[in-house]
FIVO-774005 format. One record per residue (C-alpha): x negated, y, z negated; residue in one letter. Coordinates in steps of 0.05 Angstrom, whole numbers, plus 5000, padded with zeros to 4 digits. Each point is the difference from the previous one (the first is absolute). Last residue first. Example, Ala and Ser with C-alpha at 12.3 -4.5 7.8 and 13.67 -1.06 7.14 Angstrom:
2
- xx_yy_zz_r
- 4727_4979_4857_S
- 5027_4931_4987_A
// end
This chain:
220
- xx_yy_zz_r
- 9458_1110_2324_X
- 5004_4997_5075_X
- 5049_5052_5012_X
- 4947_5057_4983_X
- 4954_4982_5055_X
- 5060_4995_5047_X
- 5025_5075_4994_X
- 5078_4994_5017_X
- 5036_5062_5021_X
- 5071_4987_4991_X
- 5021_5044_4939_X
- 5065_4984_4964_X
- 4963_4966_4943_X
- 4961_5066_4989_X
- 5064_5044_5006_X
- 5037_4955_4950_X
- 4941_4999_4951_X
- 4988_5078_5003_X
- 5076_5010_4985_X
- 4999_4954_4945_X
- 4942_5032_4963_X
- 5033_5066_5010_X
- 5065_4969_4969_X
- 4962_4976_4938_X
- 5026_4926_4985_X
- 4935_4970_5025_X
- 4961_5048_4948_X
- 5041_4974_4941_X
- 5000_4926_5022_X
- 4921_5001_5000_X
- 5005_5032_4934_X
- 5041_4948_4975_X
- 4956_4944_5035_X
- 4938_5035_4965_X
- 5030_4996_4932_X
- 5022_4924_5012_X
- 4927_4980_5020_X
- 4983_4990_5068_X
- 4999_4951_5053_X
- 4977_5018_5071_X
- 5049_4980_5055_X
- 4953_5032_5054_X
- 5063_5044_5023_X
- 5015_5024_4932_X
- 4931_5014_4966_X
- 4980_5035_5061_X
- 5064_5042_5005_X
- 4992_5018_4927_X
- 4927_5018_5017_X
- 5021_5050_5050_X
- 5038_5040_4948_X
- 4935_5004_4956_X
- 4982_5076_5023_X
- 5071_5019_5002_X
- 5012_4976_4928_X
- 4939_5037_4977_X
- 5022_5064_5035_X
- 5068_5004_4960_X
- 5063_4970_4987_X
- 5024_5014_4932_X
- 4979_4959_4938_X
- 4923_4996_5006_X
- 4995_4937_5043_X
- 5081_5000_5016_X
- 5060_4979_4962_X
- 5010_5065_4968_X
- 4981_5049_4938_X
- 4969_4942_4960_X
- 4952_4980_5048_X
- 4938_5032_4974_X
- 4960_4953_4955_X
- 5035_4933_5010_X
- 5016_5013_5078_X
- 4930_5025_5014_X
- 4968_4944_4961_X
- 5039_4948_5032_X
- 4992_5029_5073_X
- 4927_5005_4994_X
- 4995_4928_4975_X
- 5042_4976_5056_X
- 4954_5033_5045_X
- 4939_4972_4965_X
- 5029_4924_5001_X
- 5015_5011_5080_X
- 4929_5025_5009_X
- 4970_4942_4960_X
- 5041_4951_5047_X
- 4969_5033_5064_X
- 4928_4995_4964_X
- 5011_4924_4991_X
- 5022_4990_5072_X
- 5072_4990_5018_X
- 5037_4944_5037_X
- 5060_5024_5033_X
- 5072_5006_4979_X
- 5057_5008_5045_X
- 5052_5053_5017_X
- 5004_5008_5077_X
- 4964_5060_5020_X
- 5048_5054_5020_X
- 4974_5052_4951_X
- 4926_4985_5020_X
- 4950_5031_4945_X
- 4933_4964_4999_X
- 4992_4947_4945_X
- 4927_4972_5009_X
- 4969_5068_5017_X
- 5038_5042_4953_X
- 5000_4950_4942_X
- 4924_4996_5008_X
- 4989_5073_5002_X
- 5040_5017_4935_X
- 4962_5068_4993_X
- 4992_5069_5029_X
- 5072_5027_5002_X
- 5031_4953_4948_X
- 4945_5024_4950_X
- 5005_5070_5018_X
- 5081_4997_4985_X
- 4984_4961_4938_X
- 4956_5055_4973_X
- 5044_5056_5027_X
- 5061_4970_4959_X
- 4953_4995_4942_X
- 4979_5071_5001_X
- 5072_5023_5010_X
- 5025_4953_4938_X
- 4944_5032_4955_X
- 5018_5071_5027_X
- 5076_4990_4993_X
- 5039_5038_5054_X
- 4995_4933_5043_X
- 4975_5006_5070_X
- 5053_4997_5061_X
- 5042_5048_4959_X
- 5050_5022_5051_X
- 4997_5068_4980_X
- 4927_5011_5015_X
- 5015_4998_5076_X
- 4942_5027_5034_X
- 4952_4977_4949_X
- 5030_4925_4994_X
- 5002_4999_5078_X
- 4925_5019_5001_X
- 4980_4944_4952_X
- 5045_4949_5039_X
- 4964_5024_5063_X
- 4927_4992_4974_X
- 5026_4933_4977_X
- 5022_4975_5066_X
- 4938_5027_5040_X
- 5012_5066_5045_X
- 5023_5067_4981_X
- 5006_5054_5053_X
- 5024_5073_4981_X
- 5014_5051_5053_X
- 5075_4985_4996_X
- 5005_4938_4956_X
- 4970_4938_5036_X
- 4995_4939_4967_X
- 4956_4942_5031_X
- 5008_4926_4988_X
- 4968_4978_5035_X
- 4930_4998_5030_X
- 4956_5032_5052_X
- 4968_5045_4953_X
- 5003_5056_5050_X
- 5071_5006_4978_X
- 5069_5012_5030_X
- 4977_5000_5075_X
- 4953_4943_4980_X
- 5059_4955_4982_X
- 5033_5018_5070_X
- 4935_4989_5034_X
- 4998_4931_4971_X
- 5067_4983_5030_X
- 4990_5028_5062_X
- 4935_4954_5009_X
- 5056_4939_5003_X
- 4961_4940_4982_X
- 5042_4996_4933_X
- 4974_4989_4929_X
- 5053_5055_4971_X
- 5064_5024_5025_X
- 5009_5073_4985_X
- 5064_5017_4959_X
- 5014_5074_4995_X
- 5046_5019_4939_X
- 5021_5073_4987_X
- 5008_5020_4929_X
- 5051_5016_4949_X
- 4984_4981_4925_X
- 5056_4955_4972_X
- 4952_4977_4944_X
- 5004_4929_5021_X
- 4984_5024_5078_X
- 4941_5036_4980_X
- 4962_4952_4955_X
- 5028_4946_5041_X
- 4964_5027_5067_X
- 4937_5014_4955_X
- 4992_4929_4986_X
- 5031_4962_5060_X
- 4946_5031_5046_X
- 4943_4960_4963_X
- 5044_4931_5001_X
- 5002_5008_5077_X
- 5025_4931_5026_X
- 5077_4998_5011_X
- 5005_5077_4993_X
- 4949_5011_5063_X
- 4956_5055_4985_X
- 5018_5069_4972_X
- 4999_5079_5020_X
- 5034_5040_4951_X
- 5027_5072_5014_X
- 5019_5046_4946_X
- 5036_5066_5016_X
- 5063_4962_5017_X
- 5049_5039_5047_X
// end
């Protein structure tokens, strides 16, 4: 029986849930998954989230008597719990860089988030983006390019092998894809690497298969 329990939202829409889920699945760490529908009028759904965490939000990781909420906090916990999985680079400079870009992803890029919400079964089409969203897109590509140039010699991911930074930026790959955002060749190559990852493909299949529709996210 899996020691870890992860409560997540709808895979089609929940970018924050995707991040720790991917960190676990891509590293073959066993866990029990509970999907709780978000943005419904069913009080039982809200109560189920509160039963996992009084913060009232997903994702939530439960490890015995330990409860961890917030995507980045969960990834940090996984990295400590399973140091052999190397979610953070061994090198001090690379690790500092990885933590910095993860924190930037965690707290920034508001325009891109609001204008290009994650929706896996959305028909692929471009939208008119604000200057702020375009600046977010340029900055993300700059982050990817710099990580790959400085630290990517050991593999095809941002810091060589798959790690925390890749998990944190994974939903952006979907946003760039579904909103037909034009990116530079280096960014496209990285996106292709992520989309070929079996765990990424599994999440995508599950999300597309979901039937729950949240109207406010369908009109973008």
